[in-house]
C-alpha positions as CSV (number, residue, x, y, z in Angstrom):
1,M,126.2,-42.8,-114.3
2,T,124.4,-39.9,-112.9
3,A,126.2,-37.0,-111.3
4,G,127.0,-37.6,-107.6
5,V,126.3,-41.3,-107.7
6,D,129.3,-43.6,-108.3
7,G,129.8,-47.3,-107.9
8,H,131.3,-46.9,-104.3
9,D,128.3,-44.8,-103.2
10,F,125.8,-47.3,-104.7
11,G,127.6,-50.2,-103.0
12,F,127.5,-48.5,-99.6
13,R,123.8,-47.7,-99.9
14,A,123.1,-51.3,-101.0
15,R,125.0,-52.7,-98.0
16,R,123.2,-50.2,-95.7
17,V,119.8,-51.3,-97.0
18,Q,120.7,-55.0,-96.8
19,G,121.8,-54.5,-93.1
20,G,118.6,-52.7,-92.3
21,A,116.6,-55.5,-93.9
22,E,118.5,-58.1,-91.9
23,D,117.8,-56.2,-88.7
24,H,114.1,-56.2,-89.5
25,V,114.2,-59.9,-90.2
26,D,116.0,-60.6,-87.0
27,R,113.5,-58.5,-85.0
28,A,110.6,-60.2,-86.7
29,Q,112.1,-63.6,-86.0
30,R,112.6,-62.8,-82.3
31,S,109.0,-61.6,-82.1
32,V,107.7,-64.8,-83.6
33,Y,109.8,-66.9,-81.2
34,R,108.7,-64.9,-78.2
35,A,105.0,-65.2,-79.3
36,A,105.5,-69.0,-79.8
37,D,107.0,-69.3,-76.3
38,E,104.2,-67.3,-74.7
39,A,101.6,-69.4,-76.6
40,A,103.3,-72.6,-75.4
41,D,103.4,-71.3,-71.8
42,Y,99.7,-70.3,-72.0
43,A,98.7,-73.7,-73.4
44,E,100.7,-75.5,-70.7
45,D,99.0,-73.5,-68.0
46,A,95.6,-74.1,-69.5
47,Y,96.3,-77.9,-69.7
48,E,97.4,-78.0,-66.1
49,R,94.4,-76.0,-64.9
50,G,92.1,-78.2,-67.0
51,G,93.6,-81.4,-65.4
52,H,93.1,-79.9,-61.9
53,V,89.5,-79.0,-62.6
54,L,88.8,-82.4,-64.1
55,R,90.2,-84.3,-61.1
56,R,88.3,-82.0,-58.7
57,G,85.1,-82.6,-60.7
58,T,85.6,-86.3,-60.8
59,R,86.0,-86.3,-57.0
60,E,82.9,-84.3,-56.5
61,V,80.8,-86.5,-58.8
62,S,82.2,-89.6,-57.2
63,H,81.2,-88.2,-53.8
64,Q,77.7,-87.4,-55.0
65,V,77.2,-90.8,-56.5
66,A,78.4,-92.5,-53.4
67,E,76.1,-90.4,-51.2
68,Y,73.0,-90.6,-53.5
69,P,73.3,-93.8,-55.6
70,L,69.6,-94.2,-56.5
71,A,69.2,-90.5,-57.6
72,S,72.4,-90.8,-59.6
73,L,71.1,-93.9,-61.3
74,L,67.8,-92.2,-62.2
75,I,69.7,-89.1,-63.5
76,A,72.0,-91.2,-65.6
77,G,69.0,-93.2,-67.0
78,A,67.2,-90.0,-67.9
79,V,70.2,-88.5,-69.6
80,G,70.7,-91.7,-71.6
81,F,67.1,-91.8,-72.6
82,G,67.2,-88.2,-73.7
83,L,70.3,-88.8,-75.8
84,G,68.7,-91.8,-77.3
85,L,65.7,-89.7,-78.3
86,L,68.0,-87.1,-79.8
87,V,69.9,-89.6,-81.8
88,S,66.8,-91.4,-83.1
89,A,65.1,-88.1,-84.0
90,T,68.0,-87.0,-86.2
91,R,67.8,-90.3,-88.2
92,D,64.2,-89.8,-89.3
């Protein structure tokens, strides 16, 4: 053994290092859990807002279709025709 370092001192330092490492692990684990909770809250809020916007958009489109049925039919037909051209153009 070297001078000034005995088995007791080495054991004390090892326990101190181990305790410090456990503290770092605990803090990191709490940070990960906190980040996961925040991400889950954010995703839940986004899901709720998305559902609200979808319902509102559906009501608006339904209102427009009911008010202008012929124009809606022509627009739907034009969109369908355009999509058909795009799909057939990619096969060639």
